N, C-alpha and C positions, 0 to 999 in steps of 0.2 A: 311237784303235785300244784296244781292251782290252789292259790290262796284262798280262794270264794268256793270251794267243791262241796263243804258243809253246809253251806248255805241257802234258807229256802226261803221262794222258789228256786230250785236247783236251776230249771233252765234260764230262768230271769238273770239269776248272776252268772251263769255259764257266759251269757251272751254279753252282761256288763263287764266281765272281766276281759274278754275278747276286744271290746272296744278300749279299754282302758291300756290295753297293750300296743292299738294302733294311734300315734299323735293325729290328735284332730284339733289344735286351736284353731280360731274363726281365720277364714282367709286361706287355712292350709287343710282342707277337708277332703281335697281328692284321694287318699286313700282309705278312709272311712267312706265314702260316697262307694269307691268298686268295690269295699268289702260289700256293702248293701247290695248293690247290684250282683254280684257274686251269690248273695242269701237267695235272691228272688230266682235267678236260674236254677239254684239248686233243688227248689221247692216248687217248680215250674208255676210260677206266678207273672201274671202282667206286669208289666214294670215299664216306667219312665224314668231316664236321667238327663238334665237337661244341660247347658253348657256352664251354668252356675255351679253345677253338681248337686243339686235338689235331687231328691229319689222321692217317686210315688210307686207305691206296690198295693197291687190290688188282689184281692181273694174270693172267689164268686162263693154263694151263699152255700150251706151246706143242706144236703137234702130235707126236704119238709121247711126250710127257712128261706125259700127262693121270694116269698111275699113279703116277707118282714122288712121294715124300713132299714136301708143300709146305714152303715154307721162309720163315720171318719174318725181314727186316731192319728193323733198327730204330735210331733215333738221336733226337737233340733238336733243337729248332729255335731256341732262346734260347742266348744268349752272354751270359759275364760282360763287361761294360761298364766297364773301366776305362782311365785314359789318364794321361799325363805331368803333372805340376804345370801346364807351360808349353803344353801344347795344347788351342787353342781349340775344337773340334770338339764340337758337340751329338750325342752319340750316340742321342740319341731322334729325331732329326731327318736325320740325315747317315748317307749311306753312308761307309764305310771308305776310307782312302788306300791302296792296295794297291802294294807296290813287291818286287820278285825280288832278293834279297841274297846270293851265294854258292849259289845252288841252294835257298835257301828263300822261301817266300812269309811276308811280314810286313805289317805295316799302320803308317804312320807315326804315332807318338805315343800309338797305343791298343792294346787288345787285339785279336786278329786274329778270332776265333770261328770258329779251325779247331775248337777244341771247341765244338759238334758239328757246324760248318756243312759238314765234310768229309762227313760221314755223310750227310747229306742231299744232299747233290751226288753221291755215290757211287751212292745210291739213285736218284736220278733218272737219271742217264746209264743204269742199268742197266734202268730201266722203259721208256726208250724205244728202247733196243736190239731192232731185229727180227731183227738174225741171231742173237741168243743163244738157245741152245735151253735151256730151263728148264722146271719144274715151277711151280706155283701159286706166284705170289710175294705176301705181304701185307706190306706197308710200314707202319709205327709211326712218325709222327714226333710228338713230344710237345713240351708247354711246360713253360717254369718248373722244369725239370729243376735248375737252378744254385741253385733257391732252395728246396729241399726236395723236388725229384723229385713236384709237385703234379700235373703232368698225368697220368703215369704213375698215380698214387693215385686219379685222378678219371677216366681212361678207361673206356670201356666196350670191350671187345674179343671179345665174343661172336659176332662172325659170322667171325673167324680159323678156317681148318682148321689153319695150319701149327701144330707142338709143336715144331719145330728151330729155335730164334731165334738169329740172328747179330746181336749187338749191335757197331755200329761207334763206340762213344765211348772208345777206348782210347788211349794216345798211344805206345807202344813196340812198333815192328814185330817180330815174331818171338816176341813174348809173346802166350800166350793166356791170358785172364784166366777163371777157372771156379767163382768166389767173391768177395765184397767184405764189406765192413762195414755194419751198419746205423748208422742213425744220426738225428738230429733238431736243429732249430734251438730255442734257450731263449732268451726275452725277458725282460730284469729291468728293472723300473723302479724307481728310488730317489726317492722324492717330496723336494722340496725348495720353500723358500720364499725369493723371492729380495728382496734389501734393497739401500738404497744402501750402497756402499762407499766409501772414502777412504784413499789409500795410491799406493804406486810400483805399476805397472801391468806386470807381470813376463810377456813369451812364450816359451814354451818349443816349439821347432819339433825333430820327430823327422823325418827325411827321407831319401830315397835309400836307403832299405832295400829288400832285393831282394822280398821279399815269395813269393806263390805260391801254388798250390793247397793248402787247407788238408788234403788227402788224401794228395797224391801228394808235397807238401814238406815236410809237419809233420817229419818224422824228420831235416831238414838242419842242424838248427841255426840257423834263419835268425833274425832279430831279428822279434818282433811289436812294431810302432811304437806301439800303445796302451799294452801293459802296459810298454813301456820308459818313455813319458813318464810313467806313473802312478808307476815306480820312482824315478825323479828328482823326482816331487813327495811321495814318500813319505819320501825322505832330506830334503827340506825340512822336512818337518813337526819332524824331530828339532831343527831349530834355530830353530823359531817358527812361527807361525800363516800357513797359506796360505788363501785366500779365491779360489774357483774361481769366475772371470766366464766363461770359456768352454771347451769339450775335447771336439774333432770329431776322428774317428778312422775309417779303413776306410769303405768302403761296400758291401761283403757279407760275411755269417758265415762263409761258407768259404773267404774268399781272406785270407792272412795280410796284414794291414795294412802299406802300405808306407811310410805319412806319417800322422804326428797332430800336432797343433797344439792348445796351450792357452795360454791366459792366466789369471794371477790378480794377485791384490793382495796384495803381502808386503811383508818387511823386506831390508836387506841380507845380513843372517847368514842369512835363508832362500836368498837368491840364490848364496851362496858353498857353501853344503852342497848345494845341486843343482848348480852346476857340477861340483864332486868327483866326484859320482856319476855324472855324465854323461861323464867321462874314465875312469871306472873301468868304465863300461860298453862305452864306444868300445873300451876294450882288453879287455874280455870277449868282444866280437863281431869281432876283428880278422880273425879268419880265417874264419868263417863270412858275416858282413856287411859286408866293408871298407869299402863305400862309404856306409856309415850316417854321417849327421850327427846332432848335437844340438846347435842353436844357441839360448841363451840369451839375451834382451835384453831391458834394462832401458826402458819405453817412457815413463817419467817420470811424475809424477802425475797422480791422475785422479781423479775422482768418476764412479762408473760402478754399474749394478747387477749383484748376481753373487748367491752364495750366500757364505752368514756361515763363518766359522771353524770351529765345530762341526761344522755339516753336511757341509763340505766335506772335514774331516778324517775323518768316517765313512764318505765314499766312496770314499776314497783308501784305507782301512782294509780296505773290504769290496772293492775291485778287488784290493788287492795280497793279500787272504785265500783268491780264487777261485782255482781250478787253471786251468793255461794247458799246452800243449801237450801231449808225450808223457807218458801217463799208465803205460802199461804195454807192453812188447813180448811178444809172442806165445809162448807155450812150446812150441807145436806147429811152429811155421814159421818157421826161423833167419830173423831181420831184417827181420820185418813188425811194423809197428805192432798191438798188439789194439787198445788204447784211447786216445784225444786227445782236446783240448778245445781250440778256436781263439776265443779274443776276437777277433769280425770286425768289428762296427760300434759304434761309442761318439759320443754326441751329447748334449748339454747343451740341454734343451727348456725350456718356460716354467716348467713347475712339477716337473719331473722330470729327473733324467741317468738315460739308455736307453741299454742296449746290447744285443747279440745275438752269442750265441756258437754256435759248429758242434759237436757230440758226436758221436765215432764211435766206434764197437767191433765188433769180429766176433764177441762174446760178449754174447750179448743181457743175461746177468746183471750183466757189466760195465757196460754201458749202463746200463743202470737205476739202477746202483749211483752212476753218475759225474752221473746227470739228479739221484738222489736227494739227493747231496752238494751240487751247485750249488742246488738248490731251499731246502734247508737254511741254507746260509751267506746266500742272499738274504733269507729270513725272519727269520734274526737280526737283519738289520739293518734290517728293518724294510721291505722291497721287495715289491712287486708280481711274479708271474710269470705266463709262458705257455711252452707247449709247441706247435711248429708242424712241419709236415711230416715226422711220423716213419716213417719206411722201415724194414724187415726187412733182416736181412743176408740176402746169396745165399749159401746153402749150399752146398758142395762136394758133387758126385755124386763117388762112388768109381768109378762105372760110368757111362759114358755113352758111346753110340755117335756120336752126333753128333762129339762131340769126338775121340773115335778114328778117324773118318772125315777130320775137318780135319786132324789132324797125319799122316795117312798121306800127303795129298793135298800138305802143305806140305813134306814129307821128300821126297816124289818131285820135285816142282818145284825145291826148294833144294839139296838133296843134305845136308842136315842137319834136326834135329827141333826144333819152337819149345820154347819154354820153356812149360810150362803152371805157372799160378799162382795165387794169390789176393792181392787187395790190400785196401789200407785206404780209398782213395776208396771213393765208392759209383757204381755203374751200377744201371739200372733193372731190370736182370732179376729182381733179387727182388720187387718189388712184381708186376712181369707173370707170374712164376710163381705167385705167390698168386692169379692169376686165371684163369692155363691150367695145368690139372691135368696132369701127366705132361712140363711143359716141360722138354726139355733146350737149354742156352744155353750160347754162348760168345762172349767179347767179345776184339774186335781192332781194331786200328785202325794209321795211318803214323806216323812219327816226329814229334812234336812238342815242343817244348821250351818252359819259361817260359811254359805257359799259366795264364789268369786274371791275365797282366800284360803292361805293352807290350812287353814282349820278345819273346811268343809268337812264334812261330815254325813254320812246316809246310814239312817234306822234300817236295821235286817228286818227286825219284826214288823216296823209300818211297811216295808215294802210287800213283804208276804200279805199282809192285811189289804193294802190298797189293790195288789194283785188279784186277789181273789174276788175283791168287790168287782174290778172291771172285767173281770170272766164272766161276773153275774149279771152286770148292765148288758155286755153284751148276748147273752142266753136269753135274755128275757124282752130283748128288743121284738115289739111287734108292728 
C-alpha cells in the first residue's frame, strides 16, 4: 500500500509518491523526464522534451474558457540529494523511503525533494483534472535548477502563449514571492603536487551541523562545516606545520555543508592548538548550531602521500581569506540578505584542491563585485577559476495585475492578505522573464522546512490549502 494514499489532495500525493520512487538528483533527470513524457502521452497533451530533458506540457482551454488569459505553471524536476552519514541508500538508483510524522511527509535518512517535487505533482494533478474549468495551461518542468538553473537557461519557450506565470517553488504558505536574487557558481582550483609524508596522521571531523539552503538559511548563523574545518587547520598553523592528506566537505554548492573531514600529518603542538580552536568554535555556535561536533583524533604514525607543508599552508590561507556567509543586508527591504557567498563543495584531488561556492545578490553590481573579489583572491594564490550557471535577478514589478488578482483571491478565501516579498534564494522566474517579454510572475508553495537537508519535511495540510488555492486562481483567470 502506498505510504501517502490517505493524504489529501489524493491525486497530488499520488503523483508525489510516484515521483519520490524515481531517482531524480540534479544531472540525473532522465528517468523523471521520461515519466513526464509518458504522462503527457497518456493524457493526450501537447508536449516538448529537449536535449537537456526539460519538459513542457500544454493543455488547451476547457469549453467556455477559450478567451481567458493562458496561465503558466512552473517548477523543476531535480532535487538536492543529501543523506545522513549512516544512511546507505544509493540516491542515484533507489527511490526514497517516505514516512508521515506529525502531519508532515518526510524521507528516512535523506532529503525529501519536496523542493520541487510537490510542484510537479500539483501540475500533473491539475493537468489530469477533467472537472476543472481552466484557460490554456502551459506547464514548464525544468532540469538542473538546484545546480545553477541550467534547465531554465537552456529551454526554448517560444511555443508558449501564457504571460502570467505561477511558479510553485516556494516554501512558505501565505508568502507571495515577487522578486529574487541573481547568482552563480564559482569553481576554484588550487594546484598541488603530492609527495611522501612521514609523521602523525591526525583526523579532524566536523559533523552534525544543521546545514540548509544557502539562500533561505544563509542568515541563520549556522556553521559551514568546511569553513569550520579550515579555521581549525588555520589555528594549527600558528603552532607548527600542517600537511594536508585529505579534505572533503559538502556535496552541493548551494547547500551549507553539514559535515567536513580532514586528514593531516602534523605534530602534538599543532593538535593542541587545533583542539583549543575547536572548543572556541563550539562555544561560538552554541546557540545557532548546538549539535555540531568537532572530533580530532591522532591515528598514529604513518607514511602517506599528501600535500607538503608550504602548499598546505597556502591553501589554508586561501580559504581563510575567502569571503563566506552574509556579505551585505539590503538597505531597501528590512531583514533581507542582499549579497552572500556559500563555500559548498571541497575536495582534494590528485593534482589540485578544488572548491565550489554559490554567490547570490539582488543587486547586479554587488554580485559582480563579489565575483571579482573571489577571482582576485584566487588569482593571488595561483588558482584557476571558472564561473557557471550565472542567472539574473528577478526584478520586483511595482505594478502587477496578476499579483493583484492572486492577492484578492487569497484574501477572499482566507480572510487575510498574503505577504508579498522578495527573497535571497533564487527561483527561475528571472530567466524565464528574459525569454518571455511582458511576463508577470508570482512564486508560491506549501510549508516546507529544512530543505536540502535530511530533516526536510512537507506539511500535508498546507499542501491541500495551496493546491485548492491554485485551482481557484486557474478557475478565475479572465
